[in-house]
N, C-alpha and C positions, 0 to 999 in steps of 0.2 A: 245175330249181330250184337256186339256189346254196347252198353250205354254210350260210350264215347264215341261209337261209329254212328249212332242213329242221329239223324237230321234234327236240328232245333225245332221245337214246336213253335208256331206262331203265338204270341202272347201280346201283353199290353205294350203301348210303345215306350221307349226308354224314357226315363225320367227326366232325361235332357230337355224334352220337348215342354215339360212343365216349366223348367228353368228359363227356357227361351221365352215362353209366353209371359213370364213374371218380368223378364228384363224389358220387352218391348212395352209392357203395360207401365212400368215405372218410368221408363224414359219418355213415353208419351205424355204421362201425366206431369213430368218434371218440366218438359219443354213448353207445355201449354199453360201451366198453373204455377210452376215453380215447386220447391221443395214441400210448401205446406199443402200442395194438393195430393202429395203421396202419403197417403193413410191406408192402413190395412183394408178398411172397408172399399176404399176406391180402387186399390189394386186388385181385390177380389173381383169387384164388379167388371173392371176393364179388362182383366186377363181370363175370367172365367174358371179360375183356380180357387178352390175351396180355401176359406181363411185356415182351417185346420192343417191343410197341406203347407200352406205358407209358413206356419208358425213351427211345423216340423223342420224347415230348412232354415228359418231365421228367427231368432229370439224375439226381435222386435223391429219396428220400422227403421230405426237407425242402421241396425245392421244389415236389413235388406238393401237399403239406399246406399250404404258403403258399398256392398259387394257389386252391385249392379253399376254404379258409377265408375269404381276402380276397374271393372271389367270392360266398360265401355271406352273409357280412356287408354287403357292398355300402356305399353311401353314406347317410347320414341323410338324412331328408326332413321337416323341422320346418314344420309349417304355420304360414302368415303370417295366417290368418283364424282367428276363433273367440275365445272368452273367455280370459284369461290362464291360467286353470285348465286349460282344454280343451288349449291349446297345450303346456302344460308335461306334461300327462297323455300326450299324443300322443309327444312326446319321450321321456319316462320309458319307455313302451311299447315304443318301438323298441329302447331298451338292454336292456330285461328280455329282449326277444326274442332277443337275441344270446346271452345266457346259457342261457336255457331250451330254445330250439328249435335254435339253430346247434351250441352245446356239448353240450347234454344232460347227463345224470349223469356219464358218463364223463370228459367234457371238464372239467366244473365241479370235479371230484373232484381232477383233475390241477393245475387252477389254484389250488385251496385248499391242496393239499398241496405245491404247486410241485414236483411229481414229475418234470417235465420243463421245466427253467428256459428253454430256446430256445422251447418252445411257448409257455409262459407270456408271454414278451416278445412274441411274435407276436401273441397274442391281445391284450394290452395295447394294442399299438400298432394293431391292427384296430379294438378299440372306442374309442379314444381320440376318434375324429371324432364318435362319438354323445355321448360325455361332455362334449366341448367344445360341441356344439351345445345340449346341455341347459343347461350353464353359461352359454352366450352367451344363450340365450332367458331365463333368470331375470335375467341382468344387465340386458337390454334393458328387460325389465319393471320393474326396480328404477330405472333411469334415467328410465323414463316415470312415476315415481311410484305404479305399480301395486301394488308390493311394498315392504315395509318397507326404508329406505334403508341400514340397517346390516346387511342380510341377507348371510350368507356363502354366496355361490352355490356355490362348490366344496365346502364343508362339507355343504351341503344335498344335493347330488348324490352324495356320498359316502354319507350315511346313506340316500338313495334307492336306491343300488345295493346297499348293504350289506343292506337290509331284504330283498331277494331270497334272499340267500345265508342270513340269519339264519332266515327262515322254512324254507327249505329242510333245514338243520340240525336244527331244532326238530321239524319235522313230516314230513319226508321227502318232502315235495312243497309246491308252491306253488298255492295255490288260485286260480281266476280272480278272485275278487273282492279278492284280497290287494293288488292294485295300487292300487285306488280306497280301500281301507283306509289303505295307507301314506300316500297323498297326503292324505287326510282328517286322519290324525294330525299330519303335518307342516305342514298349511295354517295352522293357528293361529300357527305360528313365522314364517311367510312373509309374512302380510298386514299391513297397517300397524296399529299398536297401536290406532288410532281405527276401524279397520275400513275405511279408505279404499278398500282394494282390494275389500272385499265378500266374500261366500262365493262369488259367481258372477260375477266381474267380466267 
């Protein structure tokens, strides 16, 4: 039997498992304690991955945090099908997901307080594609005559994003139905004055 035909020998798990443990540890530390909690020592303790192994993959803490955060946020996926309202809701839900699930209380507190400007800039840059996708979705619907022609797309998106933070500050948590309530409150400002877009376009 040639070497190419021989069955693969069992060996060590793929290195991807190490990367996964690092991602989970970094995100857990970030959500609980903010970016300041993400140190190489704490990541080592939380992940069980040796510090030497971490440094073979990432030159420093900033590089590790950047890669993990960028991977967790990913790229927006705005649907092309569905009603105007459904598409806007889907895009908004993705943006809120980054704040509530990726950042968590610790990361959000750092953003609001700007306690780590480098991290704030990093998150803003990672969130920007989601904001741009939501703004773009609204502008396309304005151009198609489905939303009011004078609608300030960027202003509306800022209100939508701010609604998450405002609810968190006031109540300490964001209820599952708050997204739909937010959209309902803003919808009257977004549709054509004569109701041309309808409540369920």
